[in-house]
C-alpha positions as CSV (number, residue, x, y, z in Angstrom):
1,M,-28.2,32.7,-16.3
2,I,-30.2,31.6,-19.5
3,N,-27.7,33.4,-21.6
4,F,-25.0,31.3,-19.9
5,L,-26.7,28.1,-20.6
6,K,-27.3,29.0,-24.3
7,E,-23.4,29.8,-24.7
8,S,-22.5,26.6,-22.9
9,I,-24.8,24.6,-25.6
10,K,-23.1,26.4,-28.4
11,E,-19.8,25.4,-27.1
12,F,-20.5,21.8,-27.7
13,E,-20.6,22.5,-31.3
14,H,-17.1,23.3,-31.2
15,V,-15.9,20.1,-29.5
16,V,-14.2,17.6,-31.8
17,W,-15.9,14.1,-30.4
18,P,-13.7,11.0,-31.1
19,T,-15.0,8.6,-33.8
20,Q,-16.0,5.0,-33.1
21,K,-12.7,3.6,-34.2
22,E,-10.8,6.3,-31.8
23,T,-13.0,5.3,-29.0
24,K,-12.4,1.5,-29.2
25,Q,-8.7,2.2,-29.8
26,Y,-8.5,4.3,-26.8
27,F,-10.6,1.8,-24.7
28,M,-8.4,-1.1,-25.7
29,I,-5.1,1.0,-24.8
30,V,-6.5,1.8,-21.4
31,T,-7.6,-1.7,-20.8
32,W,-4.1,-3.1,-21.5
33,I,-2.5,-0.7,-19.5
34,I,-4.7,-1.7,-16.6
35,V,-4.0,-5.5,-17.2
36,W,-0.5,-5.1,-17.3
37,L,-0.2,-3.0,-14.4
38,T,-2.2,-5.4,-12.6
39,I,0.1,-8.2,-13.6
40,F,3.2,-6.1,-12.8
41,L,2.0,-5.3,-9.3
42,F,1.1,-8.8,-8.5
43,I,4.4,-10.1,-9.4
44,V,6.2,-7.5,-7.3
45,S,3.9,-7.9,-4.3
46,S,4.5,-11.7,-4.5
47,I,8.5,-11.3,-4.6
48,L,8.2,-9.1,-1.8
49,S,6.0,-11.2,0.1
50,A,8.0,-14.3,-0.4
51,G,11.3,-12.3,0.5
52,L,9.5,-11.3,3.8
53,F,8.5,-14.8,4.5
54,F,11.7,-16.1,3.7
55,A,13.4,-13.5,6.0
56,K,10.8,-14.2,8.8
57,D,11.7,-18.0,8.6
58,N,15.5,-17.6,8.6
59,I,16.1,-14.6,10.8
60,N,14.0,-15.8,13.8
61,P,15.3,-14.3,17.0
62,A,14.4,-17.3,18.8
63,T,16.9,-19.3,16.7
64,L,19.8,-16.7,17.0
65,P,22.6,-17.7,19.0
66,Q,22.4,-16.4,22.6
67,T,25.6,-15.1,24.5
68,T,26.0,-17.1,27.6
69,Q,27.9,-14.2,29.4
70,Q,25.9,-11.0,30.4
71,N,27.5,-7.6,30.9
72,S,26.9,-6.3,34.1
73,N,25.7,-3.0,32.3
74,S,22.8,-4.9,30.9
75,T,19.3,-4.3,32.0
76,P,17.4,-7.2,33.5
77,D,14.6,-8.8,31.4
78,L,11.2,-7.4,32.3
79,N,8.1,-9.4,32.8
80,L,4.6,-8.3,31.9
81,E,3.8,-8.7,35.6
82,D,6.5,-6.0,36.7
83,I,4.7,-3.3,34.5
84,K,2.1,-1.2,36.6
85,F,-0.4,1.0,34.8
86,D,-1.6,4.1,36.4
87,T,-4.9,5.0,34.9
88,G,-5.0,8.3,36.7
89,A,-8.4,7.6,38.0
90,T,-9.0,8.7,41.5
91,K,-11.1,7.2,44.2
């Protein structure tokens, strides 16, 4: 186990560490990518949200024209009072 640790520490000598200038450059690149992606996703989200609100306001089922004539094959409207729940509990 000690031999493994010694070899692992020696491997750090072979690592090419970035310079301070490279580190700053990479940091700036990552920061700008995050900022631009955040702005892009905000814009896309806002457009989709506005589109959904527009559709909700303009495609409201309550305001759609209703047909006055019902087919004889259509099912009657159900009320919540018509629904009975069986809990399966026995007394």
